[in-house]
ZADO-1210 file (C-alpha; in nm, 4 decimals, padded with zeros to 6 digits):
<atoms>
<atom x="10.1032" y="-05.0019" z="38.0589" code="MET" pos="1"/>
<atom x="09.8016" y="-04.7477" z="38.2107" code="SER" pos="2"/>
<atom x="09.5410" y="-04.5534" z="38.0172" code="GLU" pos="3"/>
<atom x="09.3708" y="-04.2215" z="38.1657" code="ARG" pos="4"/>
<atom x="09.0592" y="-04.2022" z="37.9571" code="LEU" pos="5"/>
<atom x="08.9074" y="-03.8656" z="37.9027" code="PRO" pos="6"/>
<atom x="08.6462" y="-03.7978" z="38.2068" code="PRO" pos="7"/>
<atom x="08.3602" y="-03.9067" z="37.9525" code="ASP" pos="8"/>
<atom x="08.4729" y="-04.0657" z="37.6446" code="PRO" pos="9"/>
<atom x="08.1131" y="-04.0188" z="37.5260" code="GLY" pos="10"/>
<atom x="08.0396" y="-03.6503" z="37.6107" code="GLU" pos="11"/>
<atom x="08.2265" y="-03.5665" z="37.2967" code="ARG" pos="12"/>
<atom x="08.1216" y="-03.1793" z="37.3459" code="ALA" pos="13"/>
<atom x="08.3131" y="-03.1438" z="37.6520" code="VAL" pos="14"/>
<atom x="08.6345" y="-02.9519" z="37.5542" code="PRO" pos="15"/>
<atom x="08.9325" y="-03.0664" z="37.6736" code="VAL" pos="16"/>
<atom x="09.2254" y="-02.8026" z="37.7145" code="ARG" pos="17"/>
<atom x="09.6001" y="-02.9037" z="37.6105" code="ALA" pos="18"/>
<atom x="09.8847" y="-02.7215" z="37.6765" code="LEU" pos="19"/>
<atom x="10.2528" y="-02.7603" z="37.5269" code="THR" pos="20"/>
<atom x="10.5532" y="-02.4872" z="37.5545" code="HIS" pos="21"/>
<atom x="10.6087" y="-02.2558" z="37.2568" code="SER" pos="22"/>
<atom x="10.9152" y="-02.1814" z="37.1019" code="GLY" pos="23"/>
<atom x="11.1478" y="-02.4101" z="36.9408" code="ASN" pos="24"/>
<atom x="10.9435" y="-02.7566" z="36.9443" code="PHE" pos="25"/>
<atom x="11.1100" y="-03.1496" z="36.8615" code="HIS" pos="26"/>
<atom x="10.9310" y="-03.4711" z="36.7512" code="LEU" pos="27"/>
<atom x="10.8871" y="-03.5113" z="37.1691" code="ASP" pos="28"/>
<atom x="10.5832" y="-03.3126" z="37.1898" code="GLU" pos="29"/>
<atom x="10.4801" y="-03.3111" z="36.8595" code="THR" pos="30"/>
<atom x="10.4133" y="-03.6452" z="36.8953" code="MET" pos="31"/>
<atom x="10.2403" y="-03.5789" z="37.2099" code="GLY" pos="32"/>
<atom x="09.9997" y="-03.3773" z="37.0658" code="TYR" pos="33"/>
<atom x="09.9235" y="-03.6450" z="36.7587" code="VAL" pos="34"/>
<atom x="09.8855" y="-03.8697" z="37.0356" code="ILE" pos="35"/>
<atom x="09.6281" y="-03.6495" z="37.2117" code="LEU" pos="36"/>
<atom x="09.4796" y="-03.5341" z="36.8841" code="HIS" pos="37"/>
<atom x="09.3479" y="-03.8978" z="36.8255" code="TYR" pos="38"/>
<atom x="09.2976" y="-03.9865" z="37.1616" code="ALA" pos="39"/>
<atom x="09.0611" y="-03.7080" z="37.2103" code="PHE" pos="40"/>
<atom x="08.9237" y="-03.5894" z="36.9097" code="ALA" pos="41"/>
<atom x="09.0547" y="-03.7310" z="36.5868" code="PRO" pos="42"/>
<atom x="08.7707" y="-03.5636" z="36.3968" code="GLU" pos="43"/>
<atom x="08.9299" y="-03.2451" z="36.4677" code="GLY" pos="44"/>
<atom x="09.1648" y="-03.0321" z="36.2314" code="ASP" pos="45"/>
<atom x="09.5567" y="-03.1590" z="36.3503" code="LEU" pos="46"/>
<atom x="09.6917" y="-02.8925" z="36.1398" code="ARG" pos="47"/>
<atom x="09.3921" y="-02.6101" z="36.1491" code="GLY" pos="48"/>
<atom x="09.4123" y="-02.6272" z="36.5355" code="ARG" pos="49"/>
<atom x="09.7645" y="-02.5370" z="36.5708" code="VAL" pos="50"/>
<atom x="09.7456" y="-02.2556" z="36.3440" code="LEU" pos="51"/>
<atom x="09.4220" y="-02.1145" z="36.5569" code="GLY" pos="52"/>
<atom x="09.1610" y="-02.2407" z="36.2947" code="GLU" pos="53"/>
<atom x="08.9805" y="-02.4862" z="36.5118" code="LYS" pos="54"/>
<atom x="08.7007" y="-02.6505" z="36.3406" code="SER" pos="55"/>
<atom x="08.3358" y="-02.6529" z="36.4762" code="PRO" pos="56"/>
<atom x="08.2466" y="-02.9000" z="36.7387" code="GLY" pos="57"/>
<atom x="08.6354" y="-03.0153" z="36.8295" code="ASP" pos="58"/>
<atom x="08.6333" y="-03.0628" z="37.1681" code="ARG" pos="59"/>
<atom x="09.0148" y="-03.0888" z="37.1923" code="LEU" pos="60"/>
<atom x="09.2046" y="-02.7164" z="37.2495" code="GLU" pos="61"/>
<atom x="09.5378" y="-02.6574" z="37.1752" code="PHE" pos="62"/>
<atom x="09.7751" y="-02.3960" z="37.3272" code="VAL" pos="63"/>
<atom x="10.1289" y="-02.3491" z="37.2784" code="ARG" pos="64"/>
<atom x="10.2984" y="-02.1522" z="37.5738" code="THR" pos="65"/>
<atom x="10.4747" y="-02.0978" z="37.8846" code="ARG" pos="66"/>
<atom x="10.2585" y="-01.8640" z="38.0708" code="SER" pos="67"/>
<atom x="10.2103" y="-02.0138" z="38.4016" code="PRO" pos="68"/>
<atom x="09.8328" y="-01.8636" z="38.4014" code="GLU" pos="69"/>
<atom x="09.7501" y="-02.0671" z="38.1040" code="ARG" pos="70"/>
<atom x="09.9381" y="-02.3845" z="38.2473" code="ILE" pos="71"/>
<atom x="09.7003" y="-02.3493" z="38.5708" code="GLN" pos="72"/>
<atom x="09.3740" y="-02.3495" z="38.3494" code="GLU" pos="73"/>
<atom x="09.4874" y="-02.6246" z="38.1215" code="ALA" pos="74"/>
<atom x="09.3370" y="-02.9823" z="38.1693" code="ASP" pos="75"/>
<atom x="09.6466" y="-03.1464" z="38.0349" code="ILE" pos="76"/>
<atom x="09.9972" y="-02.9978" z="38.0520" code="VAL" pos="77"/>
<atom x="10.2806" y="-03.1445" z="37.8556" code="PHE" pos="78"/>
<atom x="10.6521" y="-03.1149" z="37.8234" code="ASP" pos="79"/>
<atom x="10.6246" y="-02.7749" z="38.0298" code="VAL" pos="80"/>
<atom x="10.5484" y="-02.7050" z="38.3844" code="GLY" pos="81"/>
<atom x="10.8102" y="-02.9079" z="38.6311" code="GLY" pos="82"/>
<atom x="10.5269" y="-03.1794" z="38.7228" code="VAL" pos="83"/>
<atom x="10.4251" y="-03.5472" z="38.6373" code="TYR" pos="84"/>
<atom x="10.1092" y="-03.6085" z="38.7934" code="ASP" pos="85"/>
<atom x="09.8592" y="-03.8313" z="38.5407" code="PRO" pos="86"/>
<atom x="09.6007" y="-03.7847" z="38.7753" code="ALA" pos="87"/>
<atom x="09.6340" y="-03.3835" z="38.7295" code="ARG" pos="88"/>
<atom x="09.6764" y="-03.4270" z="38.3519" code="GLY" pos="89"/>
<atom x="10.0543" y="-03.3028" z="38.4078" code="ARG" pos="90"/>
<atom x="10.3296" y="-03.4644" z="38.1885" code="PHE" pos="91"/>
<atom x="10.6591" y="-03.2974" z="38.1937" code="ASP" pos="92"/>
<atom x="10.9413" y="-03.5145" z="38.2169" code="HIS" pos="93"/>
<atom x="11.2237" y="-03.2527" z="38.2969" code="HIS" pos="94"/>
<atom x="11.2804" y="-03.2508" z="38.6413" code="MET" pos="95"/>
<atom x="11.5692" y="-03.4115" z="38.8216" code="LYS" pos="96"/>
<atom x="11.3944" y="-03.6608" z="38.9505" code="ASP" pos="97"/>
<atom x="11.2526" y="-03.7428" z="38.6094" code="LYS" pos="98"/>
<atom x="10.9868" y="-04.0197" z="38.5572" code="PRO" pos="99"/>
<atom x="11.1372" y="-04.3274" z="38.4492" code="LEU" pos="100"/>
<atom x="11.0483" y="-04.6806" z="38.2572" code="ARG" pos="101"/>
<atom x="11.0731" y="-05.0354" z="38.4418" code="ASP" pos="102"/>
<atom x="11.4079" y="-05.0655" z="38.3027" code="ASP" pos="103"/>
<atom x="11.5235" y="-04.7203" z="38.3931" code="GLY" pos="104"/>
<atom x="11.4915" y="-04.5412" z="38.0640" code="SER" pos="105"/>
<atom x="11.3746" y="-04.1899" z="38.1103" code="PRO" pos="106"/>
<atom x="11.0345" y="-04.1132" z="37.9648" code="TYR" pos="107"/>
<atom x="10.9609" y="-03.8363" z="37.7303" code="SER" pos="108"/>
<atom x="10.6741" y="-03.6359" z="37.7314" code="ALA" pos="109"/>
<atom x="10.5611" y="-03.8330" z="37.4369" code="ALA" pos="110"/>
<atom x="10.6230" y="-04.1984" z="37.6181" code="GLY" pos="111"/>
<atom x="10.4261" y="-04.0560" z="37.9248" code="LEU" pos="112"/>
<atom x="10.1332" y="-03.9238" z="37.7146" code="LEU" pos="113"/>
<atom x="10.1548" y="-04.2761" z="37.5443" code="TRP" pos="114"/>
<atom x="10.1413" y="-04.4630" z="37.8349" code="LYS" pos="115"/>
<atom x="09.8239" y="-04.3085" z="37.9615" code="GLU" pos="116"/>
<atom x="09.6498" y="-04.2476" z="37.6299" code="TYR" pos="117"/>
<atom x="09.7948" y="-04.4800" z="37.3437" code="GLY" pos="118"/>
<atom x="09.4982" y="-04.7259" z="37.4181" code="LEU" pos="119"/>
<atom x="09.2155" y="-04.4729" z="37.3228" code="ALA" pos="120"/>
<atom x="09.4253" y="-04.3029" z="37.0342" code="ALA" pos="121"/>
<atom x="09.4658" y="-04.6588" z="36.8765" code="LEU" pos="122"/>
<atom x="09.1223" y="-04.7413" z="36.8951" code="ARG" pos="123"/>
<atom x="09.0562" y="-04.4394" z="36.6809" code="ASN" pos="124"/>
<atom x="09.3446" y="-04.4691" z="36.4570" code="LEU" pos="125"/>
<atom x="09.2437" y="-04.8583" z="36.3900" code="VAL" pos="126"/>
<atom x="08.9661" y="-04.8922" z="36.1717" code="THR" pos="127"/>
<atom x="08.9287" y="-05.2548" z="36.1281" code="THR" pos="128"/>
<atom x="08.8182" y="-05.4574" z="36.4268" code="SER" pos="129"/>
<atom x="09.0731" y="-05.5644" z="36.6523" code="LEU" pos="130"/>
<atom x="09.0295" y="-05.6974" z="37.0320" code="ASP" pos="131"/>
<atom x="09.1253" y="-05.5535" z="37.3130" code="GLU" pos="132"/>
<atom x="09.4490" y="-05.8145" z="37.3258" code="GLU" pos="133"/>
<atom x="09.5442" y="-05.7684" z="36.9808" code="ALA" pos="134"/>
<atom x="09.5238" y="-05.3497" z="37.0628" code="LEU" pos="135"/>
<atom x="09.7342" y="-05.4238" z="37.3605" code="ALA" pos="136"/>
<atom x="09.9577" y="-05.6260" z="37.1616" code="THR" pos="137"/>
<atom x="10.0199" y="-05.2982" z="36.8852" code="LEU" pos="138"/>
<atom x="10.0532" y="-05.0634" z="37.1465" code="TRP" pos="139"/>
<atom x="10.3200" y="-05.2256" z="37.3120" code="GLN" pos="140"/>
<atom x="10.5171" y="-05.2801" z="36.9980" code="SER" pos="141"/>
<atom x="10.4777" y="-04.9522" z="36.8795" code="LEU" pos="142"/>
<atom x="10.5639" y="-04.8577" z="37.2111" code="ASP" pos="143"/>
<atom x="10.9237" y="-05.0137" z="37.1914" code="LYS" pos="144"/>
<atom x="10.9513" y="-04.9483" z="36.7941" code="SER" pos="145"/>
<atom x="10.8702" y="-04.5854" z="36.7851" code="LEU" pos="146"/>
<atom x="10.7673" y="-04.4285" z="37.1205" code="ILE" pos="147"/>
<atom x="11.1262" y="-04.5869" z="37.3094" code="LEU" pos="148"/>
<atom x="11.3099" y="-04.3873" z="37.0456" code="PRO" pos="149"/>
<atom x="11.2170" y="-04.1025" z="37.0719" code="ILE" pos="150"/>
<atom x="11.2249" y="-04.0935" z="37.4901" code="ASP" pos="151"/>
<atom x="11.5968" y="-04.1690" z="37.4328" code="LEU" pos="152"/>
<atom x="11.6379" y="-03.9319" z="37.1750" code="ASP" pos="153"/>
<atom x="11.4509" y="-03.6253" z="37.3579" code="ASP" pos="154"/>
<atom x="11.6487" y="-03.6895" z="37.6978" code="ASN" pos="155"/>
<atom x="11.9888" y="-03.7610" z="37.5324" code="GLY" pos="156"/>
<atom x="12.0129" y="-04.1342" z="37.6057" code="VAL" pos="157"/>
<atom x="12.0450" y="-04.2064" z="37.2206" code="ALA" pos="158"/>
<atom x="11.9773" y="-04.0954" z="36.9114" code="LYS" pos="159"/>
<atom x="11.7279" y="-04.1875" z="36.6711" code="MET" pos="160"/>
<atom x="11.8497" y="-04.3204" z="36.3459" code="GLY" pos="161"/>
<atom x="11.7597" y="-04.0534" z="36.0481" code="ARG" pos="162"/>
<atom x="11.4529" y="-04.1680" z="35.8629" code="LEU" pos="163"/>
<atom x="11.5462" y="-04.1366" z="35.4607" code="SER" pos="164"/>
<atom x="11.3177" y="-03.9256" z="35.2486" code="LEU" pos="165"/>
<atom x="11.2317" y="-04.2937" z="35.0294" code="ALA" pos="166"/>
<atom x="11.1009" y="-04.4424" z="35.3533" code="ASP" pos="167"/>
<atom x="10.9121" y="-04.1223" z="35.4366" code="ILE" pos="168"/>
<atom x="10.7652" y="-04.1632" z="35.0805" code="VAL" pos="169"/>
<atom x="10.7006" y="-04.5015" z="35.0986" code="SER" pos="170"/>
<atom x="10.4798" y="-04.4770" z="35.4272" code="ALA" pos="171"/>
<atom x="10.2427" y="-04.2703" z="35.2556" code="CYS" pos="172"/>
<atom x="10.1197" y="-04.5899" z="35.0225" code="GLY" pos="173"/>
<atom x="09.8117" y="-04.7992" z="35.1276" code="PRO" pos="174"/>
<atom x="09.8662" y="-05.1272" z="35.3222" code="ALA" pos="175"/>
<atom x="09.9355" y="-05.4227" z="35.1391" code="TRP" pos="176"/>
<atom x="09.6037" y="-05.5471" z="35.2207" code="ASP" pos="177"/>
<atom x="09.3754" y="-05.2451" z="35.1201" code="THR" pos="178"/>
<atom x="09.2088" y="-05.3981" z="34.8674" code="ALA" pos="179"/>
<atom x="09.1452" y="-05.7014" z="35.0302" code="GLU" pos="180"/>
<atom x="08.9853" y="-05.4600" z="35.3625" code="VAL" pos="181"/>
<atom x="08.8104" y="-05.1796" z="35.1661" code="TYR" pos="182"/>
<atom x="08.7843" y="-05.3159" z="34.8216" code="GLY" pos="183"/>
<atom x="08.9668" y="-05.2272" z="34.5083" code="ILE" pos="184"/>
<atom x="08.8179" y="-04.8930" z="34.4015" code="GLY" pos="185"/>
<atom x="08.8780" y="-04.7856" z="34.7633" code="GLU" pos="186"/>
<atom x="09.2310" y="-04.9231" z="34.7560" code="ALA" pos="187"/>
<atom x="09.2772" y="-04.7169" z="34.4172" code="ARG" pos="188"/>
<atom x="09.1351" y="-04.3517" z="34.5864" code="LYS" pos="189"/>
<atom x="09.4196" y="-04.4424" z="34.8509" code="ARG" pos="190"/>
<atom x="09.7093" y="-04.5012" z="34.6264" code="GLU" pos="191"/>
<atom x="09.6351" y="-04.1637" z="34.4519" code="SER" pos="192"/>
<atom x="09.5938" y="-03.9817" z="34.8021" code="LEU" pos="193"/>
<atom x="09.8924" y="-04.1420" z="34.9453" code="GLY" pos="194"/>
<atom x="10.0742" y="-04.0413" z="34.6286" code="PHE" pos="195"/>
<atom x="09.9134" y="-03.6554" z="34.6654" code="ALA" pos="196"/>
<atom x="10.0606" y="-03.6450" z="35.0465" code="ASN" pos="197"/>
<atom x="10.3847" y="-03.8030" z="34.9817" code="ALA" pos="198"/>
<atom x="10.4264" y="-03.5228" z="34.6603" code="ALA" pos="199"/>
<atom x="10.3228" y="-03.2697" z="34.9097" code="THR" pos="200"/>
<atom x="10.5709" y="-03.4069" z="35.1704" code="THR" pos="201"/>
<atom x="10.8944" y="-03.3876" z="34.9234" code="VAL" pos="202"/>
<atom x="10.7740" y="-03.0498" z="34.7896" code="ALA" pos="203"/>
<atom x="10.7863" y="-02.8897" z="35.1557" code="GLY" pos="204"/>
<atom x="11.1164" y="-03.0938" z="35.2077" code="HIS" pos="205"/>
<atom x="11.2634" y="-02.9414" z="34.9162" code="LEU" pos="206"/>
<atom x="11.1538" y="-02.5883" z="35.0047" code="VAL" pos="207"/>
<atom x="11.2511" y="-02.6442" z="35.3550" code="ASN" pos="208"/>
<atom x="11.5953" y="-02.7574" z="35.2454" code="VAL" pos="209"/>
<atom x="11.6814" y="-02.5242" z="34.9978" code="VAL" pos="210"/>
<atom x="11.5657" y="-02.2160" z="35.2548" code="ASP" pos="211"/>
<atom x="11.7682" y="-02.3966" z="35.5323" code="ARG" pos="212"/>
<atom x="12.1114" y="-02.3801" z="35.3157" code="MET" pos="213"/>
<atom x="12.0765" y="-02.0453" z="35.2276" code="ARG" pos="214"/>
<atom x="12.0231" y="-01.9417" z="35.6069" code="ALA" pos="215"/>
<atom x="12.3141" y="-02.1439" z="35.6629" code="GLY" pos="216"/>
<atom x="12.5489" y="-01.9597" z="35.4384" code="LEU" pos="217"/>
<atom x="12.4401" y="-01.6487" z="35.6454" code="LYS" pos="218"/>
<atom x="12.5239" y="-01.8366" z="35.9593" code="ALA" pos="219"/>
<atom x="12.8546" y="-01.9121" z="35.8545" code="THR" pos="220"/>
<atom x="12.9341" y="-01.4982" z="35.8104" code="SER" pos="221"/>
<atom x="12.8039" y="-01.4229" z="36.1202" code="ARG" pos="222"/>
<atom x="12.9292" y="-01.7341" z="36.3438" code="ILE" pos="223"/>
<atom x="13.3199" y="-01.6395" z="36.1961" code="LEU" pos="224"/>
<atom x="13.2554" y="-01.2697" z="36.2938" code="ALA" pos="225"/>
<atom x="13.1270" y="-01.3142" z="36.6413" code="ALA" pos="226"/>
<atom x="13.4591" y="-01.5655" z="36.7046" code="TYR" pos="227"/>
<atom x="13.6838" y="-01.3343" z="36.5612" code="GLU" pos="228"/>
<atom x="13.5513" y="-01.0953" z="36.8009" code="ALA" pos="229"/>
<atom x="13.5216" y="-01.3166" z="37.1158" code="ALA" pos="230"/>
<atom x="13.7589" y="-01.2140" z="37.3843" code="GLU" pos="231"/>
<atom x="13.8049" y="-01.5785" z="37.5081" code="ASP" pos="232"/>
<atom x="13.8069" y="-01.8098" z="37.1952" code="LYS" pos="233"/>
<atom x="13.5962" y="-02.0821" z="37.3992" code="ARG" pos="234"/>
<atom x="13.2681" y="-01.8583" z="37.4634" code="ILE" pos="235"/>
<atom x="13.0943" y="-01.7929" z="37.1315" code="LEU" pos="236"/>
<atom x="12.8281" y="-01.5195" z="37.1714" code="VAL" pos="237"/>
<atom x="12.5743" y="-01.4769" z="36.9298" code="MET" pos="238"/>
<atom x="12.3210" y="-01.1932" z="36.9093" code="ASP" pos="239"/>
<atom x="12.1020" y="-01.4133" z="36.7124" code="THR" pos="240"/>
<atom x="11.9955" y="-01.7890" z="36.7345" code="GLY" pos="241"/>
<atom x="12.1278" y="-02.0394" z="36.4888" code="MET" pos="242"/>
<atom x="12.2846" y="-02.3572" z="36.4449" code="PRO" pos="243"/>
<atom x="12.6433" y="-02.3249" z="36.5016" code="THR" pos="244"/>
<atom x="12.8166" y="-02.6604" z="36.5445" code="GLU" pos="245"/>
<atom x="12.8421" y="-02.7541" z="36.1918" code="LYS" pos="246"/>
<atom x="13.0566" y="-02.4395" z="36.1707" code="VAL" pos="247"/>
<atom x="13.2547" y="-02.4891" z="36.4702" code="ILE" pos="248"/>
<atom x="13.3432" y="-02.8593" z="36.3630" code="PHE" pos="249"/>
<atom x="13.3851" y="-02.7650" z="35.9973" code="GLU" pos="250"/>
<atom x="13.6292" y="-02.4988" z="36.1207" code="ARG" pos="251"/>
<atom x="13.7764" y="-02.6833" z="36.4277" code="ASP" pos="252"/>
<atom x="13.7275" y="-02.3718" z="36.6295" code="LEU" pos="253"/>
<atom x="13.7803" y="-02.4265" z="37.0070" code="PRO" pos="254"/>
<atom x="13.4509" y="-02.3555" z="37.1246" code="VAL" pos="255"/>
<atom x="13.3017" y="-02.5002" z="37.4311" code="VAL" pos="256"/>
<atom x="13.0060" y="-02.2924" z="37.4909" code="TYR" pos="257"/>
<atom x="12.7576" y="-02.0771" z="37.2862" code="VAL" pos="258"/>
<atom x="12.5543" y="-01.8013" z="37.4272" code="VAL" pos="259"/>
<atom x="12.2920" y="-01.7100" z="37.2376" code="SER" pos="260"/>
<atom x="11.9277" y="-01.5592" z="37.2788" code="PRO" pos="261"/>
<atom x="11.6060" y="-01.8193" z="37.3629" code="ALA" pos="262"/>
<atom x="11.3458" y="-01.5646" z="37.3838" code="GLY" pos="263"/>
<atom x="11.2760" y="-01.1654" z="37.4826" code="PRO" pos="264"/>
<atom x="11.3892" y="-01.2571" z="37.8406" code="ASP" pos="265"/>
<atom x="11.6351" y="-01.5435" z="37.7927" code="ARG" pos="266"/>
<atom x="11.9621" y="-01.6393" z="37.7258" code="TRP" pos="267"/>
<atom x="12.1043" y="-01.9628" z="37.6939" code="ASN" pos="268"/>
<atom x="12.4625" y="-02.1412" z="37.7409" code="VAL" pos="269"/>
<atom x="12.4772" y="-02.4781" z="37.5146" code="LYS" pos="270"/>
<atom x="12.7507" y="-02.6927" z="37.5588" code="ALA" pos="271"/>
<atom x="12.9248" y="-02.8242" z="37.2411" code="ILE" pos="272"/>
<atom x="12.9797" y="-03.2081" z="37.2263" code="PRO" pos="273"/>
<atom x="13.3057" y="-03.3576" z="37.1751" code="PRO" pos="274"/>
<atom x="13.1742" y="-03.5013" z="36.8317" code="VAL" pos="275"/>
<atom x="12.9653" y="-03.3198" z="36.5933" code="ARG" pos="276"/>
<atom x="12.5902" y="-03.4478" z="36.6457" code="GLY" pos="277"/>
<atom x="12.7138" y="-03.6920" z="36.9516" code="ASP" pos="278"/>
<atom x="12.5813" y="-03.6420" z="37.3139" code="PHE" pos="279"/>
<atom x="12.8098" y="-03.5298" z="37.5633" code="GLY" pos="280"/>
<atom x="13.0017" y="-03.2220" z="37.5973" code="GLN" pos="281"/>
<atom x="13.3721" y="-03.0889" z="37.5956" code="ARG" pos="282"/>
<atom x="13.2826" y="-02.9297" z="37.9196" code="VAL" pos="283"/>
<atom x="12.9709" y="-03.0012" z="38.0892" code="SER" pos="284"/>
<atom x="12.7861" y="-02.7449" z="38.2992" code="LEU" pos="285"/>
<atom x="12.9156" y="-02.7780" z="38.6635" code="PRO" pos="286"/>
<atom x="12.7690" y="-03.0495" z="38.8803" code="GLU" pos="287"/>
<atom x="12.6343" y="-02.8332" z="39.1464" code="ALA" pos="288"/>
<atom x="12.4036" y="-02.6646" z="38.8934" code="TRP" pos="289"/>
<atom x="12.2255" y="-02.9822" z="38.7597" code="ARG" pos="290"/>
<atom x="11.8510" y="-02.9590" z="38.7585" code="GLY" pos="291"/>
<atom x="11.8484" y="-02.5958" z="38.9732" code="LEU" pos="292"/>
<atom x="11.6166" y="-02.3474" z="38.8698" code="ASP" pos="293"/>
<atom x="11.4965" y="-01.9727" z="38.9607" code="GLY" pos="294"/>
<atom x="11.6323" y="-01.8596" z="39.2928" code="GLN" pos="295"/>
<atom x="11.8331" y="-02.2165" z="39.3923" code="ALA" pos="296"/>
<atom x="12.0104" y="-02.1613" z="39.0965" code="LEU" pos="297"/>
<atom x="12.1086" y="-01.8218" z="39.1465" code="ALA" pos="298"/>
<atom x="12.2146" y="-01.8713" z="39.4826" code="GLU" pos="299"/>
<atom x="12.4292" y="-02.1456" z="39.4138" code="VAL" pos="300"/>
<atom x="12.5633" y="-01.9920" z="39.0778" code="SER" pos="301"/>
<atom x="12.6034" y="-01.6202" z="39.2053" code="GLY" pos="302"/>
<atom x="12.4202" y="-01.5244" z="38.9184" code="VAL" pos="303"/>
<atom x="12.1230" y="-01.2987" z="38.9971" code="PRO" pos="304"/>
<atom x="11.9414" y="-01.3716" z="38.6764" code="ASP" pos="305"/>
<atom x="11.9983" y="-01.7479" z="38.6602" code="ALA" pos="306"/>
<atom x="11.6699" y="-01.8853" z="38.5034" code="VAL" pos="307"/>
<atom x="11.7853" y="-02.3094" z="38.4782" code="PHE" pos="308"/>
<atom x="12.0273" y="-02.5481" z="38.4178" code="ALA" pos="309"/>
<atom x="11.9259" y="-02.8951" z="38.2546" code="HIS" pos="310"/>
<atom x="11.9663" y="-03.2125" z="38.4771" code="PRO" pos="311"/>
<atom x="12.2137" y="-03.3410" z="38.1603" code="ALA" pos="312"/>
<atom x="12.4203" y="-03.0786" z="38.2137" code="ARG" pos="313"/>
<atom x="12.4253" y="-02.9474" z="37.8523" code="PHE" pos="314"/>
<atom x="12.2521" y="-02.6272" z="37.8522" code="ILE" pos="315"/>
<atom x="12.1590" y="-02.3300" z="38.0900" code="CYS" pos="316"/>
<atom x="12.0251" y="-01.9963" z="38.0754" code="GLY" pos="317"/>
<atom x="11.9813" y="-01.6705" z="38.2679" code="ALA" pos="318"/>
<atom x="11.7687" y="-01.3365" z="38.1734" code="ALA" pos="319"/>
<atom x="12.0131" y="-01.1388" z="38.0023" code="SER" pos="320"/>
<atom x="12.3530" y="-01.1756" z="37.8012" code="ARG" pos="321"/>
<atom x="12.5613" y="-01.0450" z="38.0857" code="GLU" pos="322"/>
<atom x="12.4293" y="-01.3087" z="38.3065" code="GLY" pos="323"/>
<atom x="12.4493" y="-01.5860" z="38.0699" code="ALA" pos="324"/>
<atom x="12.7812" y="-01.4856" z="37.9521" code="VAL" pos="325"/>
<atom x="12.8707" y="-01.4963" z="38.3267" code="ARG" pos="326"/>
<atom x="12.7342" y="-01.8297" z="38.3663" code="MET" pos="327"/>
<atom x="12.9922" y="-01.9695" z="38.0797" code="ALA" pos="328"/>
<atom x="13.2532" y="-01.7777" z="38.2229" code="CYS" pos="329"/>
<atom x="13.1926" y="-01.9381" z="38.5605" code="LEU" pos="330"/>
<atom x="13.1457" y="-02.3209" z="38.4387" code="ALA" pos="331"/>
<atom x="13.5311" y="-02.2979" z="38.2736" code="LEU" pos="332"/>
<atom x="13.6606" y="-02.1462" z="38.6075" code="GLU" pos="333"/>
<atom x="13.4757" y="-02.4321" z="38.8053" code="ILE" pos="334"/>
<atom x="13.5868" y="-02.7077" z="38.5539" code="ASP" pos="335"/>
<atom x="13.9459" y="-02.5924" z="38.5506" code="ALA" pos="336"/>
<atom x="13.9627" y="-02.5495" z="38.9366" code="ALA" pos="337"/>
<atom x="13.8779" y="-02.9378" z="38.9557" code="LEU" pos="338"/>
<atom x="14.1128" y="-03.0280" z="38.7168" code="LYS" pos="339"/>
<atom x="14.4286" y="-03.1469" z="38.8967" code="PRO" pos="340"/>
<atom x="14.7195" y="-02.9629" z="38.8724" code="ALA" pos="341"/>
<atom x="15.0003" y="-03.0285" z="38.6089" code="GLY" pos="342"/>
</atoms>
């Protein structure tokens, strides 16, 4: 365990510019942002900062973007940028030679930030008096029980167990010794606040589930239409990004790769796993592409606008629809050529 504290923890007015990528987000970088919030500016507005409603005096500036210029300017960059260098405030883990724990497990951005800033975050999170030994023990326990599973899940090693909504609601309640530590009056306030927080969480969850189910019905018809129109039934080309695995497995479609837009100038090729929700691929992307990007990938693949290929060989991308489809076709051709005849 190591900790890289802010340059001057006492200088609360000195701004710290933190950055992660825009687009789809995961628990990995979400937890990373929360760690930075508590390490650098727990008095700031966690939600408002993300929405551009930064509170006065908040030292932490936070932005989600892939702009190379903004990445260069930021003090702390995590889950993007292709560099792991704590001394420079760089905490990416998507490289071919990614940072590993002592036991060989790969780090995610959350794990890297917890390693560097976890103790600083805990000092602001824990309001009761704890000595450094107790804080270190707490850091280690959280690293093992919470952060490591995030690392493994984000890197495709092992999926996290799904928390039930009941567990989430239970966690909103005050700790068992709240009255003992803070007094009966404060305990009652915290119990009321906990219920309010739980109700807000449950209401938001219900609204989101209903809306996602509504969108799922629309997705089914679009996926089936795209499948019917596909020349090669192993390659499903979608004109809009949406969840496809549920329909593919429920309808037993022989889809191997899904091609879909991932941004204004990005089309991705995602490999379908052998079992729904599992890691692994029905057909992995070519070994020769693994971990490459830009010109190096374009030269190896023969696709001029190839952008990236993930080290785990489950996703790659190109700047155009045609380029992504070409990558999917090539991946199938390469896989067929490697299989023994007969």
